[in-house]
N, C-alpha and C positions, 0 to 999 in steps of 0.2 A: 503494500502499500506506500502510496504517496501522497502525502498529506497535501501540499503542496499552500497554500495560501488559504488555509478554512477560519481560520481564529488571530486575532490580535491581540496584545497585551496594548491599551488603551488609556490604560490610567496607573499611578503608581503610586504608593503613601509608604515612609519609613519612619519609624520613631526609636528614640533610643531612653535608657534610663544610666544611672550611675548613684554614687553614694549621695551625692547632693541632690540629684533629684530623682526620689524613687516614686516606682511607678509598677502596679501589677497587672499582670498578662494582661487582664481586659480593659485597663486603662492603655495600655500600648498598642492593643490590636483594635482600639477605638480610635485612638488618636491615626494610627496608621491609613485604618478604612477611611477618615473623612479626608485623609487628604489625599489620598488616591479617587474619591468621589469628585475633589475638584478638580483635580487632577484633567480626569475624565470629562468635566462640564455635563455633571447628570447628577439625578437626584436618587438619594436614597431607595425611593419606592421604585426604580426603574429596574433594581437586581433583583432577578428571579432565581436564582443559585447560590449556592456558597458552599466552597470546601474550606475545610481548614487542615491540617495535620494531625496528629495525637495529641492527646490533653498536654498543654507546659509544665512540665514538671513544678512549676511553682502554684498551680490549680489543678491538681490530678481528679478534677471531677470528670467520671467517664461522658460521652456522648459533648463534647465540649463545645464541639460545631452548634449546638441546639441551645448551649451554654450561652455563645457569643450571641447566638441572632436573638436571643431572648432578651438579654444585654441590650443589645443596639435596638428593641422594637422594628425588627424586621422580619416579618413573614414572607418565607418564600415557599415554591414548587419544589424544589428539589436539594438537600442537602446531606451532605457528609461529614465524617472526620477518617481522613484515609492513614489507617493505623499501619502503615512499613516503615517501623521506628521512625526514624528522622528523614530516610529516603519518603515517605509520603504527603512531607511537604513540599519536595521539587514534583511529587507524580501529580499535585493538584492540578496545575496547570495543566496535564495531560486530560485528566476528567474534564475541566472545565471545558479546552477544546474540542471534547467527542458531546459535550452537553450542546454545544453552540453547532455544531454539523450537525446531529440530529434534530434541532429543531425545539429542544427541549426545553429552551432559555434564550434571549437575546443577550442580556448582560450576565455573567456572572461574580461572583467577589472568591478569590482566593485569600488567602491572610493567616498567619501565624505571628505568634507572639512567646515571649518567656521573660521572665527575670531569674532566672534561678540561684546564681551566686548570691542575691541577697535575702534568700526566703529559706534555704532548706540546706542539710549538709548531703552534700551533692558527691561526696565521695561514694560516702556508705548507700545511698541511695541508688547508686552507679553498678555498685557490687550488687548489690541485693538484686536488681533489675538484668542483669547482663552475664549474670552468672549461671551454670547451672545449678538448680538447689540440691542436687542427690550427686554429683561427682566434682564439681569447682566449690560452690560457696562454703562447703565445711570447712574447708581447706584457708579460708581468709583471704581469696584471692582481690586484689586491687583491677580494676580497669586497665591501667596501665601493664601490670603484671600479666594478664590474659593476651594484651596485644603484642607485648614482648617476645611471646613465645612466635608468633608469626614473623615479628624481625628477627629473630634469631635462623627461623628456616629460611629468610630470605635471602640473609647473609651467606650462608652454609652453602645455597645452591647456586648463586650468583656473584659469589667474589666481591661483594659489596662491604666495605666498610663504616666503621662509625663516621670517620672523615665525611663520606657521601651524605652519610644522614643531616651531617650538621651541615653542610652545604645547602643542601633542602632548606635548612632553618634559617639561616642566612638570608638566602632569598625573599623568603618571606619577609623577613622584616625589613627589608631594603624597600617593598613597598608597604609595609604597615606603619613603616616611620612617618609616611606623608598622611596617612589617612587620620583626620582628628578624634574619630570612634575608637581605632584599636586600642586595645587592652594593653599592648604592650610597647603603643610608640614612646613613651615617656623614658623606654630604656637606650633609644636612638640604635644606631646602626652596630652593628655586632661582626665578629668574625668567627672562623672556621676556630679559633684558638679560643674565642669567648663561649662558644658550645659546648668543646671537648673539657673544659673548666667547670662545668655547671654540674652537679652533681648528679651521680644515677638518680631517678625514680625507681627502676625495673630495669634490670641488664638484657640488653644493649642500651635501652633506651635515657637518656639524659634529660633533664630540666626544659632545655630549650629545643628538644626535639619532639615536645609533648603540647597539645593543644592545652591553652591556658583557658581557665572561666572568664566570663566576660568580654566584653564591657557587662553594666550591669543590667542591662537588658535590651532588647532589641525587638523591633517587629517589622513585617514586610505585609503589604496589601497590593491584591493586582484585580484590576478592572478586565477582563476578558469579554470581547463580543467577536461577531463576525468580521469578514476580510470588508465586507460588502459594506459595512458602519464605518471600516477603521480609516478611510480617507477623511470625515469629518471631524475627527478626532485631532488632539493637537502631535503627538507624536507615536503612531504604532510602531509597536514591534510583535514583527509575526511569531508566532509558534510553530515551527518548520517539521519536528518532530520529536516524537518522545519515546522512551521504553523504560521498562522496569522489569528487576528478577532477585527473588530472594529464594536463596538456597538452604537457611538452618535457621536457627536462635541461637545455642549455645556453641562454643567451639570444639568440644568434645564431640557435640551430632558433626560438625561439618567433618573433621576427621576421620566419623564415620559411614561419609557418601562414598561410595564405590560407583555407582553409576549414574549418568543423567544426559539426556538429550540435547542440554544447552552446552553452551562453550565455556566450558571451564578448567580445559586442559583435562591431562592426563590424573586421574583420579585412584587414590584418595591424592590429594595437595591445599596448601595453605597459603599457595603465591598465585594463586588465578583465581578473582572474584564473579560474582554474578553480573558485575561492572560490563565484563566483556561483550556478555548477552543484552543485555541491556543498551548498551553505546551502538552495537548491530543493528538491533531493532530502532535505533533512531536514525542513524546514518541511513538505513532504506528508505524511511517514512519520509524524511528530509530530501531524499536524492542528493544528498552529500557525504563527502569522507574527510578523513580528519585533516587533509590539507587544505579544505573549505574553511577551517575553523579560524578567527581571528585572536581571541581570548576564551581562554579556559577559569572557570570559577568551581573547585571543587569543593565537597567535604572532607578534608585532610585532614583527622586529629592525631597523627604520627607525621615524621617523616617519611617511614617506609610505607605507609597506606598512601599518602602521595606519588611517591614513586611506582608501587603496583599498580593504581589509577592510571597514570600516566601509559604505562604497557598496557591494560586492558580495555583504554579508550581507543589503541591504535597508534599513538603519534611514537612508537618506538617499540621495538620486538623485545617479547618476553625477556626479561634480563638486561635490556640496554637501555633502561631509565637512566641509570648511574652516566653514562655517555650525555643522555641529553641534560641532566642537573650541569654536567662539567663543563657543557658549552657555552653555559652561561643566556640561551636562547630563553629561558624562564624567567629571567631577573628583568628589570625596570632595560628599556634600552632594545631587549631581544627581539626577535619575530617571532614568538610564542607566548605573549605574556599569561603569567600563570598567577591565580588567586592575587588580583591589584587591589584588594583592600588589604593586603597581607593573608588573607584564608584562617583559618581557624590557628595555624600556628600565632600568628600574631594578633591578627583582629580579635580571634578570641571564639568561642563558643560558650554563649550564652544561655545554655537548656535545648531546648527542640525547635528555639529560632535560629538555632545555628546554620540549620538545614535551607533556611529563607534569605541570610545572609547574600551567600551567593548569587541567589536570582536578582536581589536587590541591586547589587553592585554588577550585574552583567546589563540590567537595563539602563541602570546609568551612564555605564560606559557607552552602550550603543548610541543613547540621546547624547552622549559629549558632555555630561552632568555631575561626571565624577567629583565626588567629595575629596577624594585624593589623588594621585596621579592619574591625567586622564591618558587613555592610549589612542594615538592619532587614526583615525577616523573608522574605528571597526565596524565590520559589516553582519559578521556571523559569529555568536557566542554560545559554548557549550558551558552548561551548568548541569552541576553534579549533586546528588543529595545522597547520602548514604545513614545506617542508622545499624544499632546492633554491633556483635562482635564482625564489622565487616561482612555482615549477613545480607543486607537489604540496600539497594540500590536505583536508583531514578537517575535518568538524563532527559533534559529536555535542550533539544537546539533552539534557539533563538536567532531572526536576524531582524537588522534596520528595518524601515519603510523606505 
């Protein structure tokens, strides 16, 4: 299926919180939504469908989509909470495009927010959520310790070093220092030596190789409508293709996976993710290839998952991301800008909304409205949402109108 130009984002709003301006998820989502409505020049009553990702960590009530619609006094014909861990936050754009294409709605609102670091013990909650309750959680693992197992295997198979992981962090910080909302901006530029001098969190992952909690809270809201209506709005960004894939819930279960019709490499393995299948579907639907992509906005919570994602997205062969990182192509001034707001490693991972931040950044870049460094005239952006133990993946390809 080639989606062509069926649906477009015609309104975008973002919102932020910090220690001095605390906001809960409903406040953040409302602020972003009203900004998106103003941007699209439509009324709240024009919205006929609503999609959110899973419930924010700071407001864990189920059916959060309904909670938010009620809060906004927004009756809709169609609504759902897309629960593929954080990947659902990206996937909601694909659901919106389908609703538009089938005539179920004329305008769809996609929104996500969170304010995790201000409200809950994220380390304890994360481990309890993402560790197998029978075979992992009793041993008291942290999330970095579970992800470190993937890192160790990746290093073993492809000869990647800690210095290579450090380069990923350095390049993300090079983008992050220019973004006014980036959690690590205050540290300024860093070097490989800076990263390697930081303490281990879980061998071989050092502090600078791990996503940081922050900023205090974020939200992103998008108004999606048909391509026929898009030209009447200010700055349309077309949804060209999307794809998703989920392979497991817990890391031990992924190691137990022995066969699949999806593009997951020779099983069992930990170094090829469902992103390979999700991106393949998105490229096919868009009628595009990795060579057509101008900017990439990932959900990369550790240096090694960024590298694995680049391979699974087709920007290099499996095991060759190290060469892409060493080339400098991903850093400011390179020809394949990556995570231009600093990504999760430098901008931060503020709960479930961490998967909406890459979309906000992609839309801003395509419109020429970046809050940080602006890439020169990008046309096609690839956005990625991930969740769980690198378990769920969604890809959406956007194109400037």
